[in-house]
Backbone as CSV, one residue per row, in Angstrom:
resi,resn,N_x,N_y,N_z,CA_x,CA_y,CA_z,C_x,C_y,C_z
1,MET,-72.252,56.334,95.260,-71.536,55.292,94.955,-71.147,54.968,96.382
2,GLU,-70.984,53.728,96.847,-71.122,52.950,98.010,-69.643,52.890,98.378
3,LYS,-69.724,53.421,99.678,-67.940,53.284,100.490,-67.388,52.103,100.344
4,LEU,-65.820,51.935,99.920,-65.756,50.391,99.960,-65.940,50.219,101.080
5,SER,-65.839,50.735,102.537,-65.912,49.668,103.543,-66.796,49.334,103.519
6,THR,-68.239,49.929,103.432,-69.134,49.459,103.571,-69.682,48.277,103.026
7,PHE,-69.290,48.614,101.882,-68.916,47.006,100.522,-68.967,46.276,101.226
8,LEU,-67.467,46.410,101.828,-67.084,44.940,101.912,-67.754,44.172,103.442
9,LYS,-68.216,45.392,104.336,-68.349,44.653,105.431,-70.077,43.758,105.267
10,THR,-70.699,44.449,104.366,-72.088,44.113,103.969,-71.899,42.766,103.140
11,ARG,-70.874,42.304,102.362,-70.857,41.530,101.442,-70.341,40.191,102.607
12,ARG,-69.185,40.637,103.548,-68.761,39.631,104.442,-69.964,39.065,105.184
13,LYS,-70.947,40.142,105.694,-71.657,39.786,106.887,-72.825,38.706,105.494
14,GLU,-72.861,39.364,104.566,-73.844,38.250,103.957,-73.379,36.743,103.111
15,VAL,-72.151,36.773,103.653,-71.841,35.109,103.635,-71.538,34.887,104.458
16,ASN,-72.219,35.246,105.410,-71.884,34.529,107.749,-70.688,34.498,107.182
17,LEU,-69.501,35.314,107.599,-67.953,35.393,107.676,-67.955,36.516,108.436
18,THR,-67.179,35.934,109.462,-66.552,36.989,110.964,-65.159,37.280,109.875
19,GLN,-64.697,38.540,110.224,-63.267,39.465,109.720,-62.194,38.031,109.674
20,GLN,-62.040,37.057,110.612,-60.820,36.345,110.383,-61.298,35.319,109.312
21,GLU,-62.534,35.191,109.541,-62.334,33.884,108.726,-62.289,34.265,107.023
22,PHE,-63.130,35.435,106.870,-63.220,35.782,105.886,-61.520,36.599,105.070
23,ALA,-60.371,37.086,106.653,-59.369,36.995,106.185,-58.529,35.549,105.320
24,ASP,-58.806,35.060,105.849,-58.032,33.608,106.190,-58.481,32.875,104.888
25,ARG,-59.861,33.099,104.031,-60.142,32.664,103.072,-59.434,33.424,101.897
26,VAL,-59.598,35.183,101.398,-59.092,35.590,100.613,-57.162,35.243,101.252
27,GLY,-56.978,34.773,101.968,-55.103,34.694,102.364,-54.692,36.502,102.446
28,VAL,-55.110,37.317,103.287,-54.545,38.103,104.114,-55.511,38.487,105.201
29,ALA,-54.004,39.335,105.797,-54.051,39.524,107.321,-55.292,40.022,107.953
30,LEU,-55.869,39.423,109.343,-56.904,40.427,109.421,-56.698,41.884,109.755
31,THR,-55.518,42.429,109.858,-55.570,43.552,109.681,-55.778,44.270,108.799
32,VAL,-55.978,43.799,107.787,-55.849,44.006,106.396,-57.573,44.611,106.030
33,ILE,-58.338,43.493,106.811,-60.237,43.430,106.116,-60.760,44.654,107.480
34,ARG,-59.963,44.554,108.438,-59.969,45.680,109.809,-59.981,46.685,109.003
35,LYS,-58.786,46.866,108.458,-58.513,48.681,107.712,-59.918,48.966,107.009
36,ILE,-59.957,47.815,105.787,-60.583,48.625,104.637,-61.838,48.813,105.566
37,GLU,-62.299,47.773,106.154,-63.889,48.078,106.811,-63.741,48.991,107.982
38,GLN,-63.083,49.624,108.200,-62.898,51.027,109.253,-62.657,51.994,108.749
39,GLY,-62.787,51.855,107.104,-62.278,53.099,105.799,-60.823,53.792,106.296
40,LYS,-60.060,53.008,106.456,-58.765,53.916,106.856,-58.061,53.877,105.006
41,THR,-57.272,55.210,104.862,-56.457,55.253,103.479,-55.363,54.927,103.555
42,ASN,-54.967,54.492,104.321,-53.484,53.847,103.954,-53.574,52.811,103.709
43,LEU,-54.249,52.206,102.451,-54.123,50.730,101.890,-53.729,49.889,101.006
44,ASN,-53.184,49.095,100.797,-52.433,48.321,100.026,-53.620,48.206,98.855
45,MET,-53.339,48.324,97.486,-53.861,48.258,96.565,-54.218,46.719,95.878
46,THR,-52.857,45.917,96.183,-52.779,44.431,95.835,-53.784,44.213,96.892
47,LYS,-53.664,44.063,97.708,-54.114,43.556,98.956,-55.811,43.877,98.928
48,VAL,-55.988,45.311,98.553,-57.945,45.808,98.693,-58.140,44.834,96.972
49,ASN,-57.224,44.459,96.149,-58.275,43.753,94.869,-57.863,42.667,95.136
50,LEU,-57.465,41.764,95.830,-57.571,40.347,96.232,-58.762,39.792,97.462
51,VAL,-59.229,41.064,98.412,-60.469,41.383,98.898,-61.462,40.920,97.972
52,LEU,-61.604,42.520,96.762,-62.294,42.084,96.314,-62.744,41.332,95.157
53,GLY,-61.760,40.582,95.089,-61.476,39.256,94.155,-62.416,38.201,94.679
54,MET,-63.130,38.374,95.885,-63.788,37.536,96.081,-65.242,37.681,96.007
55,PHE,-65.502,38.502,95.375,-66.799,39.128,94.585,-66.818,39.966,93.807
56,GLY,-65.930,39.127,92.859,-66.476,39.754,91.876,-65.833,41.569,91.255
57,HIS,-64.587,41.999,92.125,-64.666,43.157,91.698,-63.309,43.853,91.793
58,GLU,-62.927,45.263,91.583,-61.527,45.149,91.534,-61.472,46.763,91.547
59,LEU,-60.633,47.692,92.388,-60.450,49.132,91.787,-59.496,49.338,90.893
60,ALA,-59.514,50.291,90.318,-58.749,50.448,89.373,-58.579,52.512,88.867
61,VAL,-57.719,52.312,88.497,-57.016,54.098,88.212,-58.242,54.694,87.448
62,VAL,-59.158,55.514,87.451,-59.935,56.416,86.200,-59.732,57.542,86.266
63,LYS,-59.325,58.287,85.519,-59.348,59.705,84.956,-60.644,60.536,84.926
64,THR,-60.057,61.868,86.360,-61.178,62.330,86.537,-62.505,62.674,85.045
65,ALA,-61.923,62.905,84.175,-62.694,63.098,83.192,-63.693,62.036,82.807
66,ASP,-63.165,61.212,82.690,-64.134,59.671,82.410,-64.763,59.846,83.451
67,PHE,-64.596,60.146,84.394,-65.692,59.174,85.559,-66.557,60.675,85.897
68,GLU,-66.111,61.880,85.594,-67.528,62.515,85.387,-68.294,62.695,84.763
69,LYS,-68.013,62.013,83.185,-68.883,61.508,82.339,-69.940,59.668,82.322
70,SER,-70.172,59.615,83.349,-70.174,58.608,83.491,-71.518,58.856,84.697
71,THR,-70.615,59.822,85.113,-71.443,59.661,86.446,-72.779,60.964,85.840
72,LYS,-72.670,61.216,84.879,-73.637,62.288,84.440,-75.240,61.572,83.327
73,LYS,-74.739,60.744,83.210,-75.555,60.358,82.295,-77.047,59.717,82.932
C-alpha cells in the first residue's frame, strides 16, 4: 500500500505543480501540503481530504477486520 506522503508528492509532480501552486489550487495553506509530504502524523482529516479530492481520492475510517479481509484476497 502506497504511503500518503509518497502518493501526494508523486501525483503533485505528475501535474507539474510546486507545493505552493498546489496548495493555492486546493485552497489550503502551504504547511498542509508540506506536512502531508513529510509524513507528519498530526494532520487535519478534512484538509487531507480536500487535498486528496484533487485526485479523486479520500481517506476514511475502516474497521481492522474489514481491512484484513480485503488484503487477504
